[in-house]
Residue frames as qw, qx, qy, qz and C-alpha x, y, z in Angstrom:
[[0.236, -0.254, -0.151, -0.926, 139.77, 84.18, 54.37],
 [0.663, -0.396, -0.538, -0.339, 137.22, 81.72, 55.72],
 [0.618, -0.264, -0.553, 0.493, 139.16, 81.34, 58.97],
 [0.141, 0.064, -0.167, 0.974, 139.28, 85.10, 59.38],
 [0.448, -0.334, -0.316, -0.767, 135.52, 85.41, 58.86],
 [0.714, -0.367, -0.596, -0.012, 134.92, 82.66, 61.39],
 [0.468, -0.140, -0.445, 0.751, 137.12, 84.48, 63.90],
 [0.118, -0.196, -0.029, -0.973, 135.14, 87.68, 63.38],
 [0.618, -0.386, -0.480, -0.488, 131.85, 85.84, 63.96],
 [0.674, -0.316, -0.572, 0.344, 133.19, 84.40, 67.23],
 [0.273, 0.002, -0.266, 0.925, 134.37, 87.86, 68.32],
 [0.329, -0.302, -0.214, -0.869, 130.89, 89.26, 67.67],
 [0.727, -0.368, -0.427, -0.391, 128.94, 86.54, 69.45],
 [0.559, 0.004, -0.669, 0.490, 131.30, 85.82, 72.37],
 [0.093, -0.138, 0.390, -0.906, 130.00, 88.76, 74.47],
 [0.674, -0.170, -0.207, -0.688, 126.44, 87.50, 73.89],
 [0.773, -0.083, -0.627, 0.050, 127.42, 84.03, 75.07],
 [0.334, 0.067, -0.585, 0.736, 129.05, 85.57, 78.14],
 [0.352, -0.187, 0.127, -0.908, 125.98, 87.71, 78.83],
 [0.783, -0.163, -0.417, -0.431, 123.78, 84.62, 78.57],
 [0.649, -0.028, -0.671, 0.357, 126.03, 82.80, 81.03],
 [0.040, 0.145, -0.435, 0.888, 125.75, 85.72, 83.47],
 [0.598, -0.206, -0.109, -0.767, 121.98, 85.47, 83.31],
 [0.783, -0.101, -0.607, -0.090, 122.11, 81.78, 84.10],
 [0.548, -0.064, -0.607, 0.573, 124.00, 82.52, 87.32],
 [0.246, -0.560, 0.018, -0.791, 121.59, 85.06, 88.76],
 [0.192, -0.209, 0.730, -0.622, 120.58, 84.83, 92.39],
 [0.765, 0.083, 0.097, -0.631, 117.12, 83.65, 91.39],
 [0.811, 0.289, -0.492, -0.131, 118.66, 80.66, 89.63],
 [0.269, 0.356, -0.779, 0.441, 121.00, 79.94, 92.52],
 [0.382, -0.099, 0.597, -0.699, 117.99, 79.74, 94.82],
 [0.666, 0.091, -0.407, -0.618, 115.95, 77.55, 92.48],
 [0.594, 0.007, -0.803, 0.051, 116.78, 74.39, 94.47],
 [0.174, -0.358, 0.515, -0.759, 115.70, 75.83, 97.83],
 [0.765, -0.161, 0.134, -0.609, 112.45, 73.92, 98.28],
 [0.918, 0.141, -0.365, -0.060, 114.20, 70.62, 97.44],
 [0.476, 0.354, -0.606, 0.530, 117.10, 71.09, 99.87],
 [0.589, -0.569, -0.528, 0.225, 117.09, 70.64, 103.64],
 [0.018, -0.791, 0.156, -0.591, 117.20, 73.84, 105.67],
 [0.614, -0.159, -0.601, 0.486, 119.30, 73.37, 108.78],
 [0.320, -0.863, -0.122, -0.372, 117.91, 75.40, 111.67],
 [0.560, 0.266, -0.518, 0.590, 120.99, 76.34, 113.68],
 [0.570, -0.763, -0.304, -0.025, 120.51, 76.55, 117.45],
 [0.170, 0.835, -0.285, 0.438, 122.63, 79.14, 119.22],
 [0.544, 0.012, -0.673, 0.500, 123.16, 77.44, 122.56],
 [0.211, -0.161, 0.328, -0.907, 121.04, 80.06, 124.33],
 [0.024, 0.236, 0.963, -0.131, 118.47, 77.82, 126.00],
 [0.250, 0.560, 0.459, -0.643, 115.73, 80.45, 126.25],
 [0.357, 0.558, -0.297, -0.687, 116.02, 81.65, 122.65],
 [0.132, 0.194, -0.922, -0.308, 116.54, 78.14, 121.26],
 [0.195, 0.321, 0.878, -0.298, 113.36, 76.92, 122.93],
 [0.379, 0.654, 0.241, -0.608, 111.26, 79.67, 121.32],
 [0.225, 0.531, -0.596, -0.558, 113.09, 79.24, 118.01],
 [0.021, -0.033, 0.990, 0.134, 112.39, 75.50, 117.89],
 [0.282, 0.471, 0.729, -0.409, 108.74, 75.92, 118.83],
 [0.367, 0.690, 0.048, -0.621, 108.06, 78.58, 116.20],
 [0.181, 0.426, -0.747, -0.478, 109.98, 76.84, 113.42],
 [0.127, 0.122, 0.984, -0.029, 108.11, 73.60, 114.15],
 [0.299, 0.594, 0.596, -0.450, 104.80, 75.46, 114.03],
 [0.322, 0.813, 0.066, -0.481, 105.49, 77.69, 111.03],
 [0.069, -0.523, 0.669, 0.524, 108.26, 76.48, 108.68],
 [0.738, 0.381, 0.481, -0.281, 106.53, 75.23, 105.55],
 [0.528, 0.772, -0.196, -0.294, 108.63, 76.00, 102.46],
 [0.515, 0.515, -0.684, 0.037, 111.35, 73.33, 102.70],
 [0.864, -0.279, -0.399, 0.127, 112.32, 70.22, 104.65],
 [0.045, -0.801, 0.380, -0.460, 114.17, 71.22, 107.82],
 [0.825, -0.229, -0.441, 0.270, 116.32, 69.76, 110.57],
 [0.346, -0.924, 0.137, -0.089, 117.75, 71.31, 113.73],
 [0.825, 0.202, -0.267, 0.455, 121.50, 71.40, 114.25],
 [0.539, -0.722, -0.083, 0.425, 124.13, 72.86, 116.59],
 [0.136, 0.933, -0.257, -0.210, 126.70, 75.54, 115.80],
 [0.410, -0.464, 0.745, 0.248, 129.40, 72.86, 115.66],
 [0.610, 0.324, 0.710, 0.138, 127.38, 70.92, 113.09],
 [0.372, 0.907, 0.137, -0.144, 126.86, 74.12, 111.11],
 [0.090, -0.820, 0.498, 0.267, 130.61, 74.72, 110.98],
 [0.494, -0.165, 0.824, 0.224, 131.09, 71.17, 109.68],
 [0.493, 0.488, 0.714, 0.094, 128.28, 71.28, 107.10],
 [0.162, 0.820, 0.106, -0.538, 128.48, 74.87, 105.84],
 [0.026, -0.493, 0.631, 0.599, 130.65, 73.94, 102.85],
 [0.279, 0.213, 0.920, 0.176, 128.01, 71.51, 101.55],
 [0.265, 0.041, -0.302, -0.915, 125.67, 72.79, 98.85],
 [0.315, -0.313, -0.880, -0.166, 123.15, 70.17, 100.00],
 [0.299, -0.611, -0.628, 0.378, 121.93, 72.53, 102.74],
 [0.018, -0.711, -0.049, -0.701, 120.57, 75.96, 103.48],
 [0.452, -0.223, -0.625, 0.596, 120.99, 77.35, 106.98],
 [0.250, -0.789, -0.220, -0.517, 118.73, 79.55, 109.09],
 [0.642, -0.251, -0.458, 0.561, 120.47, 81.02, 112.11],
 [0.210, -0.968, -0.138, 0.017, 120.60, 83.98, 114.46],
 [0.693, 0.264, -0.088, 0.665, 123.74, 85.99, 113.75],
 [0.299, -0.820, -0.130, 0.470, 125.44, 88.96, 115.37],
 [0.586, 0.529, 0.253, 0.559, 126.50, 91.71, 113.00],
 [0.276, -0.739, -0.075, 0.610, 128.29, 95.01, 113.05],
 [0.517, 0.836, 0.121, 0.138, 128.97, 97.77, 110.58],
 [0.673, 0.469, -0.214, 0.530, 132.33, 99.19, 109.60],
 [0.021, 0.644, -0.312, 0.698, 132.58, 101.81, 112.34],
 [0.787, -0.522, -0.005, -0.329, 131.29, 99.54, 115.11],
 [0.006, -0.612, 0.760, -0.219, 133.84, 98.16, 117.55],
 [0.216, -0.016, 0.955, -0.201, 131.66, 95.14, 118.39],
 [0.080, -0.377, -0.830, -0.404, 128.45, 93.50, 117.14],
 [0.196, 0.030, 0.244, -0.949, 125.45, 95.81, 117.51],
 [0.698, 0.093, -0.084, -0.705, 122.57, 93.82, 115.98],
 [0.473, -0.002, 0.881, -0.027, 121.13, 90.35, 115.96],
 [0.486, 0.314, -0.414, -0.703, 119.88, 89.18, 112.58],
 [0.784, 0.121, 0.587, -0.162, 117.77, 86.22, 111.53],
 [0.177, 0.637, -0.566, -0.492, 119.78, 85.07, 108.52],
 [0.898, 0.226, 0.368, -0.086, 119.14, 82.51, 105.79],
 [0.074, 0.711, -0.600, -0.359, 122.20, 81.42, 103.77],
 [0.942, 0.279, -0.113, -0.144, 123.12, 78.70, 101.30],
 [0.691, -0.487, 0.473, 0.250, 125.96, 76.29, 101.91],
 [0.730, 0.676, -0.097, -0.003, 128.64, 75.67, 99.29],
 [0.892, 0.025, -0.076, 0.444, 132.20, 74.65, 98.58],
 [0.392, 0.491, -0.106, 0.771, 133.46, 78.25, 98.71],
 [0.431, -0.768, -0.105, -0.462, 132.15, 79.01, 102.21],
 [0.779, -0.132, -0.464, 0.401, 135.01, 77.74, 104.34],
 [0.250, 0.255, -0.282, 0.890, 135.72, 81.25, 105.63],
 [0.013, 0.355, 0.674, -0.647, 132.28, 81.58, 107.19],
 [0.285, 0.709, 0.581, -0.279, 129.09, 83.58, 106.72],
 [0.084, 0.737, -0.172, -0.648, 130.68, 86.41, 104.72],
 [0.025, 0.325, -0.781, -0.533, 131.46, 84.01, 101.88],
 [0.258, 0.315, 0.912, -0.050, 128.06, 82.31, 101.86],
 [0.098, -0.349, -0.530, -0.767, 125.22, 83.17, 99.50],
 [0.118, 0.220, 0.586, -0.771, 122.83, 85.22, 101.62],
 [0.003, -0.531, -0.777, -0.337, 119.17, 84.74, 100.85],
 [0.230, -0.792, -0.189, -0.533, 117.95, 87.29, 103.38],
 [0.453, -0.099, -0.578, 0.672, 119.05, 88.79, 106.67],
 [0.287, -0.745, -0.361, -0.482, 116.51, 90.49, 108.93],
 [0.116, 0.333, -0.545, 0.761, 117.46, 92.61, 111.96],
 [0.570, -0.488, -0.626, -0.212, 115.57, 91.39, 115.01],
 [0.609, -0.765, -0.191, 0.093, 117.22, 92.81, 118.16],
 [0.043, -0.884, 0.444, -0.141, 120.13, 94.55, 119.81],
 [0.756, 0.252, -0.581, 0.168, 123.15, 92.25, 120.01],
 [0.149, 0.364, -0.644, 0.656, 124.22, 93.36, 123.49],
 [0.189, 0.151, 0.755, -0.610, 120.97, 93.34, 125.45],
 [0.199, -0.304, -0.727, -0.582, 117.92, 92.12, 123.47],
 [0.362, -0.223, 0.221, -0.878, 114.70, 93.57, 124.84],
 [0.310, 0.136, 0.903, -0.266, 112.70, 90.34, 124.58],
 [0.550, 0.497, 0.102, -0.663, 110.29, 91.82, 122.02],
 [0.310, 0.422, -0.738, -0.426, 111.93, 89.63, 119.38],
 [0.148, 0.062, 0.976, -0.147, 110.29, 86.59, 120.98],
 [0.424, 0.525, 0.505, -0.538, 106.80, 88.03, 120.45],
 [0.469, 0.698, -0.188, -0.508, 107.64, 88.93, 116.85],
 [0.287, -0.359, 0.848, 0.264, 109.51, 85.71, 115.99],
 [0.555, 0.403, 0.728, -0.015, 106.50, 84.10, 114.21],
 [0.394, 0.880, 0.108, -0.243, 106.22, 87.19, 112.02],
 [0.077, -0.733, 0.588, 0.334, 109.95, 87.20, 111.26],
 [0.449, -0.082, 0.871, 0.182, 109.80, 83.56, 110.15],
 [0.520, 0.628, 0.574, -0.069, 106.80, 84.19, 107.89],
 [0.219, 0.913, -0.139, -0.315, 108.41, 87.28, 106.36],
 [0.207, -0.557, 0.740, 0.316, 111.61, 85.37, 105.60],
 [0.506, 0.179, 0.837, 0.107, 109.67, 82.51, 104.03],
 [0.453, 0.794, 0.369, -0.167, 107.57, 84.81, 101.89],
 [0.079, 0.868, -0.355, -0.338, 110.62, 86.78, 100.79],
 [0.371, -0.343, 0.818, 0.274, 112.51, 83.59, 99.90],
 [0.534, 0.420, 0.731, 0.063, 109.71, 82.22, 97.73],
 [0.345, 0.905, 0.159, -0.191, 109.30, 85.56, 95.98],
 [0.127, -0.758, 0.535, 0.349, 113.06, 85.76, 95.40],
 [0.499, -0.027, 0.829, 0.251, 112.84, 82.42, 93.59],
 [0.461, 0.690, 0.558, 0.017, 110.32, 84.04, 91.25],
 [0.296, 0.928, 0.074, 0.213, 111.92, 87.44, 90.63],
 [0.672, 0.112, -0.207, 0.702, 115.51, 88.64, 90.66],
 [0.052, -0.652, 0.005, -0.756, 114.21, 92.10, 91.58],
 [0.726, -0.630, -0.033, -0.274, 113.16, 90.65, 94.94],
 [0.922, -0.116, -0.137, 0.342, 116.30, 88.54, 95.33],
 [0.544, 0.232, -0.101, 0.800, 118.61, 91.52, 94.86],
 [0.116, -0.696, -0.149, -0.693, 116.35, 94.29, 96.17],
 [0.209, 0.052, -0.707, 0.674, 116.26, 93.20, 99.80],
 [0.100, -0.546, -0.783, 0.281, 113.50, 93.67, 102.33],
 [0.019, 0.471, 0.112, -0.875, 113.28, 97.40, 101.68],
 [0.292, 0.183, -0.530, -0.775, 112.11, 96.86, 98.12],
 [0.262, -0.176, -0.937, -0.152, 110.10, 93.78, 99.01],
 [0.028, 0.326, 0.689, -0.647, 108.01, 95.25, 101.82],
 [0.126, 0.648, 0.711, 0.242, 104.40, 95.96, 100.94],
 [0.076, 0.327, 0.060, 0.940, 103.29, 99.50, 100.29],
 [0.051, 0.278, 0.662, -0.695, 101.20, 101.06, 103.04],
 [0.403, 0.195, -0.163, -0.879, 98.85, 102.46, 100.42],
 [0.558, -0.016, -0.744, -0.366, 97.67, 98.86, 99.97],
 [0.259, -0.133, -0.847, 0.446, 96.64, 98.54, 103.61],
 [0.366, -0.308, -0.100, -0.873, 93.31, 100.32, 103.54],
 [0.769, -0.377, -0.319, -0.405, 90.98, 99.32, 106.34],
 [0.779, -0.141, -0.476, 0.381, 93.78, 98.32, 108.71],
 [0.379, -0.923, 0.009, -0.070, 94.53, 100.10, 111.99],
 [0.610, 0.446, -0.402, 0.517, 98.14, 101.15, 112.58],
 [0.639, -0.766, -0.069, -0.025, 99.35, 101.02, 116.19],
 [0.474, 0.614, -0.414, 0.476, 102.72, 102.55, 117.07],
 [0.706, -0.445, -0.391, 0.389, 104.62, 101.85, 120.27],
 [0.167, -0.985, 0.019, 0.028, 105.53, 105.01, 122.19],
 [0.596, -0.586, 0.423, 0.351, 109.06, 103.69, 122.50],
 [0.670, 0.250, 0.526, 0.461, 109.31, 103.25, 118.72],
 [0.244, 0.918, 0.214, 0.229, 108.89, 106.98, 118.04],
 [0.599, 0.216, -0.198, 0.745, 112.12, 108.99, 117.94],
 [0.291, -0.654, -0.349, 0.604, 112.60, 111.70, 120.55],
 [0.028, -0.499, 0.146, 0.854, 111.63, 115.01, 119.00],
 [0.102, 0.227, 0.800, 0.546, 109.68, 113.46, 116.13],
 [0.311, 0.158, 0.127, -0.929, 106.71, 115.61, 115.20],
 [0.330, 0.376, 0.863, -0.070, 103.34, 113.96, 114.98],
 [0.066, 0.345, 0.534, 0.769, 101.25, 115.16, 112.02],
 [0.238, -0.042, 0.232, -0.942, 98.70, 117.87, 112.83],
 [0.697, -0.073, -0.288, -0.653, 95.80, 115.94, 111.49],
 [0.451, -0.231, 0.795, -0.333, 94.50, 113.06, 113.56],
 [0.605, 0.129, -0.627, -0.474, 93.25, 109.73, 112.31],
 [0.798, -0.287, 0.317, -0.424, 91.24, 107.05, 114.04],
 [0.956, 0.252, -0.149, 0.009, 93.22, 104.55, 112.00],
 [0.568, 0.399, -0.474, 0.542, 96.56, 105.47, 113.64],
 [0.601, -0.766, -0.033, -0.224, 97.12, 105.26, 117.38],
 [0.314, 0.547, -0.643, 0.435, 100.00, 105.20, 119.88],
 [0.842, -0.474, -0.152, -0.207, 100.18, 102.71, 122.75],
 [0.461, -0.679, 0.569, -0.042, 102.58, 101.41, 125.37],
 [0.270, 0.471, -0.811, -0.216, 105.05, 98.84, 124.11],
 [0.252, -0.025, 0.932, -0.259, 103.53, 96.02, 126.15],
 [0.581, 0.465, 0.423, -0.518, 100.11, 96.65, 124.60],
 [0.502, 0.626, -0.418, -0.425, 101.56, 96.65, 121.09],
 [0.086, 0.342, -0.935, -0.028, 103.34, 93.36, 121.73],
 [0.438, 0.172, 0.776, -0.419, 100.11, 91.91, 123.06],
 [0.634, 0.557, 0.020, -0.536, 98.40, 92.74, 119.77],
 [0.398, 0.520, -0.721, -0.226, 101.09, 90.76, 117.96],
 [0.107, -0.158, 0.953, -0.235, 100.83, 87.82, 120.37],
 [0.491, 0.339, 0.627, -0.502, 97.04, 87.80, 120.01],
 [0.254, 0.173, 0.738, 0.600, 97.17, 87.96, 116.19],
 [0.216, 0.569, 0.382, -0.695, 94.81, 90.93, 116.37],
 [0.495, 0.537, 0.621, 0.284, 92.63, 91.27, 113.29],
 [0.283, 0.846, 0.272, 0.361, 93.01, 94.18, 110.86],
 [0.400, -0.900, 0.103, 0.138, 95.99, 95.60, 112.73],
 [0.694, 0.499, -0.229, 0.465, 99.50, 96.71, 111.82],
 [0.582, -0.796, -0.019, 0.162, 102.05, 97.32, 114.60],
 [0.268, 0.874, -0.379, 0.144, 105.46, 98.95, 114.83],
 [0.909, -0.305, 0.061, 0.279, 108.81, 97.33, 115.56],
 [0.225, 0.914, -0.312, 0.129, 112.16, 99.12, 115.81],
 [0.920, -0.160, -0.055, 0.354, 115.64, 97.64, 116.09],
 [0.153, 0.900, -0.281, 0.297, 118.53, 99.80, 117.37],
 [0.544, 0.225, -0.648, 0.483, 121.75, 99.15, 119.28],
 [0.513, -0.574, -0.576, 0.276, 121.37, 99.04, 123.07],
 [0.244, -0.724, -0.088, 0.639, 123.13, 102.39, 123.34],
 [0.577, 0.683, 0.344, 0.287, 122.47, 104.12, 120.01],
 [0.381, -0.556, 0.145, 0.724, 125.28, 106.42, 118.97],
 [0.409, 0.774, -0.107, -0.471, 125.46, 108.89, 116.05],
 [0.232, 0.526, -0.745, -0.338, 126.32, 106.95, 112.92],
 [0.269, 0.026, 0.955, -0.122, 124.58, 103.76, 114.05],
 [0.287, -0.164, -0.661, -0.674, 121.66, 102.43, 112.04],
 [0.424, 0.136, 0.600, -0.665, 118.03, 102.28, 113.12],
 [0.121, -0.129, -0.868, -0.465, 115.61, 99.83, 111.48],
 [0.421, 0.158, 0.359, -0.818, 111.87, 100.63, 111.42],
 [0.114, -0.113, -0.920, -0.358, 109.13, 98.18, 110.50],
 [0.592, 0.036, 0.233, -0.770, 105.35, 97.96, 110.32],
 [0.123, 0.082, -0.978, -0.145, 104.01, 94.39, 110.40],
 [0.667, -0.235, -0.295, -0.642, 100.51, 92.98, 110.07],
 [0.384, -0.375, 0.717, -0.445, 99.71, 91.11, 113.30],
 [0.831, 0.134, 0.421, -0.339, 97.61, 88.47, 111.55],
 [0.852, 0.523, 0.006, 0.014, 99.05, 87.92, 108.06],
 [0.669, -0.496, 0.251, 0.494, 102.59, 89.00, 109.04],
 [0.553, 0.696, 0.212, 0.406, 102.84, 91.09, 105.89],
 [0.479, -0.375, -0.038, 0.793, 105.79, 93.50, 106.09],
 [0.261, 0.869, 0.410, 0.092, 104.20, 96.82, 105.11],
 [0.078, 0.966, -0.181, 0.166, 107.07, 99.14, 105.98],
 [0.868, -0.257, 0.053, 0.421, 110.82, 98.63, 106.25],
 [0.311, 0.877, -0.120, 0.347, 113.20, 101.58, 106.39],
 [0.740, -0.383, -0.178, 0.524, 116.49, 102.37, 108.02],
 [0.185, 0.924, -0.066, 0.329, 118.34, 105.58, 108.77],
 [0.592, 0.151, -0.450, 0.652, 121.57, 106.66, 110.41],
 [0.429, -0.796, -0.382, 0.193, 121.17, 108.06, 113.87],
 [0.394, 0.390, -0.081, 0.828, 122.40, 111.62, 114.28],
 [0.072, -0.164, -0.451, 0.875, 121.88, 114.63, 116.52],
 [0.421, 0.124, -0.079, -0.895, 118.79, 115.49, 114.48],
 [0.763, 0.028, -0.475, -0.437, 117.60, 111.97, 113.67],
 [0.426, -0.437, 0.683, -0.402, 117.12, 109.90, 116.79],
 [0.000, -0.049, 0.997, 0.067, 116.34, 106.23, 117.28],
 [0.327, 0.447, 0.750, -0.361, 112.86, 105.30, 116.08],
 [0.348, 0.665, 0.575, 0.325, 110.29, 106.56, 113.61],
 [0.254, -0.157, 0.018, 0.954, 111.18, 110.06, 112.47],
 [0.323, 0.511, 0.229, -0.763, 108.86, 112.92, 111.54],
 [0.363, 0.373, -0.566, -0.639, 109.15, 111.95, 107.87],
 [0.136, -0.067, -0.987, -0.053, 108.12, 108.36, 108.67],
 [0.141, 0.441, 0.703, -0.540, 105.11, 109.53, 110.67],
 [0.339, 0.494, -0.098, -0.795, 104.07, 111.93, 107.91],
 [0.318, 0.211, -0.798, -0.467, 104.24, 109.08, 105.38],
 [0.062, -0.208, -0.958, 0.188, 102.26, 106.75, 107.65],
 [0.211, 0.509, 0.504, -0.666, 99.52, 109.27, 108.41],
 [0.291, 0.398, -0.351, -0.796, 99.23, 110.25, 104.75],
 [0.239, -0.019, -0.912, -0.332, 97.96, 106.75, 103.94],
 [0.114, -0.462, -0.837, 0.271, 95.07, 107.24, 106.38]]
């Protein structure tokens, strides 16, 4: 009788033990060693991009020890849980025949990662450019990308909601950006998008070069637009839209949509309505 009662008690509490174990293995816990581990900054072999990447990482990376490495060294070290890796990756979605986007990706090494990036624990992956023919804007915005990734990583170590929610949930709400001017690039607005009837001195539209200059100059009290689409956007492809503070590099807006006959590449009417409503 005693053995039977003991078995019943185990049956009752076993799911609780299992639930507790699941909590221990959350992404937040898996990232808890990040600041103590070396982050390997993986250079692509593209001399122009690698030069900018090295300069900006040296100037801005502050949340963990780091070392630069080659792609060959990455392939050798990726199974080691002693390292995290920050690298520029090329990615494609299910219907794409070839890579369409470049991402700035932070992953954790480990013994189960021998198959490559798909098996690695992804901390964050941020779209930065077209994979086929990058425009060059990503160089101007690289400091902001690095700061956004660092801020997101630290916040993911604090809250699982950030770790699992991705940049869309993490990005700051525009309603918290009072007093800041929003500057949109003409090229970042989708063809056919309708600008709101009401005007606002806090929202303006400029040429792309002028917007990039605001980012390069760390203009005060300014938020600028950045859009990432494939070089030749086709219906069904994704479009990523961002609004980034040029000085603090706060990510205030991060949305994506599928391109269609009605929804082109860039900020749509609904995005513009939402942006203007905060001003």
